[in-house]
N, C-alpha and C positions, 0 to 999 in steps of 0.2 A: 684884410688890408694889404698884406704882402702880395697876394695874388692880384688884387686890383692894380697895385702899382706896377708890377711886372707886366701885366696885360696892357696897361696904358702905354708903357715904354715900348713894348713890342709892336703895338698897333701904330705908334708914331713912326717907328723904324720902317714898318711895312709901307706906310704911305709915302715916306720920303726916300726910300731906297728900293727901286724896282728890281734890283739884281738879287734880292733875297728871296729864295724859294720857301715853300711852306715848312720843309724840314729845318732850314736855317732858322726860321722864326721860332719854331718850337724849341730848338736847342737854346736860342737866346732867352726865351721865356723861362725855360727850365733852369738855366744858369742864374738868371736874375732872382728867381724864387729861392734858390739855394743860398746865394750870397746875402740877399736881404733877410732871409730867415736866420742865418747864422749871425748876422750883424745884430738883429733884433734880440736874439738870445743873449749875445754877449753884453749888450747894453743893459738889459734887465738884470742879468747876474752881476754885472759890475756895480749897479746901483745897490743891489742887496749887500754886496761885500763892502761897499763904501759905508753903508749903515752899520755894518758889523765891525768896521775898522780892520778888515782883513784882506785888503787889496793885494799886498805883496804875495800872500799865499795863493790867491786866485791867479795872479799873473804867472807865478812859477809853475803852478799846476797846469795852466793853460799852455805855457811853452812846452812842457813835457808832453801834453796831450797832442798838440799839433805836430810834434816832432816824431811821434810814433804811430798814432791812429791812422793817418792817411796811408801808411805803408802796411800796417798790420791788418787794418779793417776793424770793424766793430758793429755793435748792434744799432739798427736804425728803427726809429719809431714811425707810426703810421700817420701822425698829424704833427703840425707845428707845436700845438699846445702840449701834447705828450712829450715831444722832443725837448721843449723848454723845461718841463717838469723833471724829466729824467736827467737832463744836463745840469739843472740846478741842484738836484739831489747828489749828483756825482761830485760837484765841487764842494758842497756842504759836508759830505762824508770825508772827503780829502781834508778839508779844513779841521773838522773835529778830530780826526786821527792825528793830524799834524800838531795841533795845539794840546791835545790831552794825553796822547800815548807817550809812555816813557821810552827811553832808548832800548831798542830791541837787541837781544843777544846776538853777537856777531856770528856765531855758528849757525843760528837760525837764518840770518841774512844770507849767508853763503849757500845754504840749502835752498832757500826761496829763489834766489837769482839763478842758481844752476837749473832748477826745475823750469823757471820762466824761460830761460834760454832754450831749453830743450823743446818746450811747447811752441815757442815762436819758430824754431827751426823746423818743427814737424808740421805745423798747421797754418802759419802765416804765409801769404795774406789770406784772410778769411774769404770764403766764397760769397758771392752776392747774386741772388737769382735775377735781379733786374739789371745789374751792371756787371757782366762777366769780367773776371779778373784777367787783365792782359799783362804781359811781361812779369809773370809770376816769379820767375827766378830772380829778376832784378829787384822786385819789391821785397822778396824774402831777404836778400842780401842787405838792402837798405834798412829793413826792420832790425836785423841782427846788429848792424853797425850802430843804429840809434840806441838800441837797448844796451849795447856794450858801453856806449858813451855815458849813459846815465848810471850804469853800474860803477864805472870808474869814478864818476863824480861822487856817487854815494859813499864809496869806501875811501875817497880822498878827503872829504869834508868831515869836520867834527861837530858841526852845528846840528843839534838833534832835530829841530823843527824842519830844516831843509831836507835832512835825510828822511824824516817821516813823510814829508810831502812827496819825495821821489818814490818811496816805498809804496805809499797808498795809491799814487797815480798809476804806477806800473801794475800793482795788484789788481786794480779794477779793470785795467786794459786786458790783462791775462785772463781774468774771469770772463770777460766778454768773448774772448777767443774760444774758451772752453764751452761756453753756452752756445755759441754759433755752431761749433762742430758737433755738438750733441743734439741741438734742437733745430738748427737751420736759421736762416736770416729772416728777420722781421723787416720787410721793406717799407719805405716811406711811400705808400700807395697814393697819398694825396698829391704828391709831386709827380711821381713817376708814371702813374697809370695813363694819364692823358698823353704824355710825351711818347712813351714806348708803344702805345697803340698805333702810332703813325710811323714809327721807325723800326719796328721789329721785323 
């Protein structure tokens, strides 16, 4: 469905804008597929969390995610369905930890965030075989600033659930960085293969 919609819009633009070349159209279709795919994922997950009455946790975790992942990088799935499944499981794991875990020992938190900072400084942004990282130094600095912001928020607040949400969200992101640097990137071939075959 997502591919059909993006293809329909791209063909409409092709017919009504003669200045667009083939590469431009492929970029437009690629962008549309990414945007529509992310929007579809979010709507489905939002409906799930509405049913669970846990929307505030979802929104906080989502804000944390979009403030660190674009700069640090992360694991990509091969299809929209697998991406939806993995993303849903991500937020469910964060929710379970947020609501069920007790307050973690402060010494452990200090050790965890120190190690996280070192890992981000050493390995972020993660490499991507299909989308080479540009402005690596800038992305690394932004990653560290974003991580530092959430660490400060974590140690400033006393609300256990908010702190647990921050901890779990960062933990899963750091875990992805470790996996990528040990195993390599899993690219979203369903989206990228067609586009990069023309632009590489």
